[in-house]
MIBALUM-772457 format. One line per 8 residues: number of its first residue (from 1); their letters; for each residue x, y, z of C-alpha. Coordinates in steps of 0.25 Angstrom, whole numbers. Example, Ala and Ser with C-alpha at 12.3 -4.5 7.8 and 13.67 -1.06 7.14 Angstrom:
<sevos>
1> AS> 49:-18:31 | 55:-4:29
</sevos>
This chain:
<sevos>
1> MKLFQVAA> 0:0:0 | 6:14:-4 | 7:24:7 | -1:36:4 | 7:48:6 | 5:63:1 | 18:70:5 | 29:69:-5
9> LGIALGGG> 41:61:1 | 55:65:-2 | 67:56:1 | 81:62:2 | 92:52:1 | 106:56:7 | 119:52:2 | 129:41:8
17> GAKGCAHI> 135:32:-2 | 132:18:1 | 123:22:13 | 114:27:2 | 108:13:1 | 100:16:14 | 91:24:5 | 87:11:-2
25> GVLRALES> 82:6:11 | 74:20:14 | 68:19:0 | 64:5:2 | 57:8:16 | 49:19:10 | 45:11:-2 | 40:-1:7
33> ARVKIDVI> 31:9:14 | 26:14:1 | 31:28:4 | 32:36:-9 | 45:45:-12 | 42:57:-20 | 56:64:-20 | 70:58:-18
41> TGTSAGAI> 82:66:-16 | 96:61:-15 | 111:64:-12 | 122:55:-17 | 118:41:-13 | 104:46:-10 | 104:51:-25 | 107:38:-30
49> IGALYAAG> 97:30:-22 | 87:41:-24 | 88:42:-39 | 86:27:-41 | 74:27:-32 | 68:39:-39 | 71:32:-52 | 61:21:-48
57> KTPDEIET> 71:11:-42 | 66:3:-30 | 74:2:-17 | 76:-12:-20 | 81:-9:-34 | 91:2:-28 | 96:-8:-18 | 99:-18:-29
65> IARRLRLR> 107:-7:-37 | 115:-4:-24 | 118:-18:-22 | 123:-20:-36 | 132:-9:-36 | 146:-9:-31 | 155:3:-27 | 163:2:-40
73> DWMHRDES> 150:4:-47 | 149:18:-41 | 164:22:-43 | 170:26:-56 | 183:33:-58 | 182:48:-60 | 190:54:-71 | 187:69:-68
81> GLGMFSTA> 196:70:-56 | 185:75:-47 | 182:63:-40 | 187:49:-37 | 175:43:-45 | 165:47:-55 | 150:46:-53 | 149:37:-66
89> GIRRIVEK> 146:25:-58 | 134:31:-51 | 129:36:-64 | 130:23:-71 | 122:16:-59 | 111:27:-60 | 110:26:-75 | 110:11:-75
97> EIGKDARI> 98:11:-64 | 89:22:-69 | 94:25:-83 | 104:35:-89 | 94:45:-93 | 86:45:-80 | 82:59:-76 | 78:64:-62
105> ENLPKRFA> 66:71:-67 | 60:58:-73 | 62:50:-61 | 49:44:-54 | 53:51:-41 | 58:65:-39 | 73:64:-37 | 85:74:-34
113> AIAVDLNS> 99:71:-32 | 108:81:-24 | 122:85:-28 | 131:97:-25 | 137:106:-36 | 152:109:-34 | 152:121:-42 | 140:129:-35
121> RGEVVIDS> 143:121:-22 | 128:119:-21 | 118:108:-20 | 111:103:-33 | 98:95:-33 | 97:87:-45 | 83:84:-48 | 83:83:-64
129> GLVADAVC> 92:77:-74 | 99:63:-75 | 98:55:-63 | 112:50:-65 | 118:64:-65 | 111:68:-52 | 115:55:-45 | 129:56:-49
137> ASAAFPGL> 130:70:-44 | 123:68:-31 | 133:56:-28 | 146:62:-32 | 152:62:-19 | 164:72:-19 | 178:66:-20 | 172:52:-23
145> FAPVPRGD> 164:56:-36 | 167:66:-46 | 157:78:-46 | 146:77:-57 | 145:88:-67 | 131:92:-70 | 129:105:-79 | 136:116:-71
153> YLLIDGGA> 136:108:-58 | 148:99:-53 | 140:90:-43 | 144:81:-31 | 137:73:-21 | 125:81:-15 | 129:76:-1 | 139:88:-1
161> LNPVPFDV> 127:97:2 | 114:89:3 | 117:75:8 | 102:72:11 | 93:80:2 | 80:81:9 | 79:96:7 | 79:93:-8
169> ARRLGAQV> 68:82:-7 | 59:93:-1 | 62:103:-12 | 58:93:-22 | 44:91:-16 | 45:81:-5 | 36:85:6 | 42:74:15
177> VVAIDLQA> 57:71:15 | 64:59:21 | 79:61:21 | 89:49:22 | 102:53:27 | 113:43:26 | 123:52:34 | 134:49:24
185> DEPMFTAS> 146:52:32 | 152:39:34 | 165:33:28 | 167:26:15 | 166:12:20 | 163:6:33 | 167:-7:40 | 156:-18:37
193> PNAHRRDA> 155:-33:37 | 154:-32:22 | 167:-25:20 | 173:-36:12 | 162:-34:1 | 163:-19:0 | 167:-12:-12 | 178:-5:-4
201> WFFRLVMS> 189:-12:-12 | 184:-4:-25 | 185:9:-17 | 199:6:-12 | 203:2:-27 | 199:15:-33 | 202:25:-22 | 216:26:-16
209> AEQQKTFR> 217:26:-1 | 219:41:-1 | 207:43:-9 | 199:34:0 | 204:42:12 | 200:55:5 | 186:51:2 | 184:46:16
217> VLARAVGV> 187:60:22 | 179:66:11 | 167:57:14 | 167:60:28 | 169:75:26 | 157:75:17 | 149:68:27 | 152:78:38
225> MTRRLREQ> 148:89:29 | 135:83:25 | 131:79:39 | 131:94:42 | 123:97:29 | 112:87:33 | 111:93:47 | 109:107:41
233> KLRQAPPD> 99:102:31 | 91:95:42 | 90:107:50 | 86:116:38 | 75:107:31 | 74:93:37 | 68:81:30 | 55:75:36
241> LLLKPNVQ> 63:63:40 | 78:60:40 | 82:45:39 | 96:41:43 | 98:26:39 | 108:19:48 | 120:19:38 | 131:26:46
249> GIGLMDFD> 139:14:47 | 140:13:32 | 150:19:23 | 148:27:10 | 154:16:2 | 148:4:9 | 140:-1:-3 | 141:-15:3
257> LIDECVAA> 131:-11:15 | 119:-9:6 | 111:-18:16 | 114:-10:28 | 111:3:20 | 97:-1:15 | 93:-7:28 | 97:6:35
265> GEAVARAA> 89:14:26 | 76:5:26 | 77:4:41 | 77:20:43 | 66:22:33 | 57:11:38 | 58:17:52 | 54:31:46
273> LPDIIALC> 42:26:38 | 31:30:48 | 37:44:48 | 38:45:33 | 24:40:30 | 19:50:41 | 26:61:33 | 21:57:19
281> APSLAGRW> 7:52:23 | -6:61:23 | -8:60:37 | -8:70:49 | 5:64:54 | 12:66:40 | 6:80:39 | 11:84:53
289> RRLRYRLK> 25:78:50 | 26:87:37 | 21:99:44 | 31:97:55 | 42:96:46 | 38:109:38 | 37:117:51 | 50:112:56
297> RETVL> 57:116:42 | 50:130:43 | 55:131:57 | 70:128:53 | 69:137:40
</sevos>
């Protein structure tokens, strides 16, 4: 039975490398409750998962894609000298799954990816054009991936300015916004029982020890900065619900820990389903929750 809801629901998916698989679990929990998602915004890993879902892929299909891929599928040597890798691997994955000519404005669900322009030093919301272009730009983690040119822009990972784009979901028409924050400030890899199966050998093969050390420092520094950005945005215009899957023990490159990520996302979303349904349903409780949010936002502003 389909849930009857009147409020347009927006989902904001944060970045976090391998942690992004937690978004699959969140989407699965919402689908199981027949909660309709109207707007999807994503940064970095959130843009990748969000684009696939907005294009019509089910959570099960997205999980199958994630399990099939290996770290080497994402990493391709960069020839520009602006990054250790190019985003060609990301582009190939997106184009294979949803089509080379897929455009954001033609997707079944409204979608936007967040990037940052190095030239203007400003946030760029990409809600039109080729999906692959938008996803590559949003996921171009500085130093690791080379920036992506787009017109007059030179774009990098949106997490540099908007790690969890719940404010963008609101601007795109969502009346209720649920944000999924992966708090992506962990190390590259973590110790796990499955370490022997990990693709870390590939990372060590293509990156020198010095490059690995540099990236670890850069990743941690970006994590510190984005944490402050999240806190500031939460004070200015908070989402209706903020979900934090328990993925803090998982590294940005722990692609062998998909089970743990998906389970964490599904668990936190299922626990929040009563609140989400109350916010979206045409009930007194839902109307009160929405009114309380608007009053809180106006007070802050």
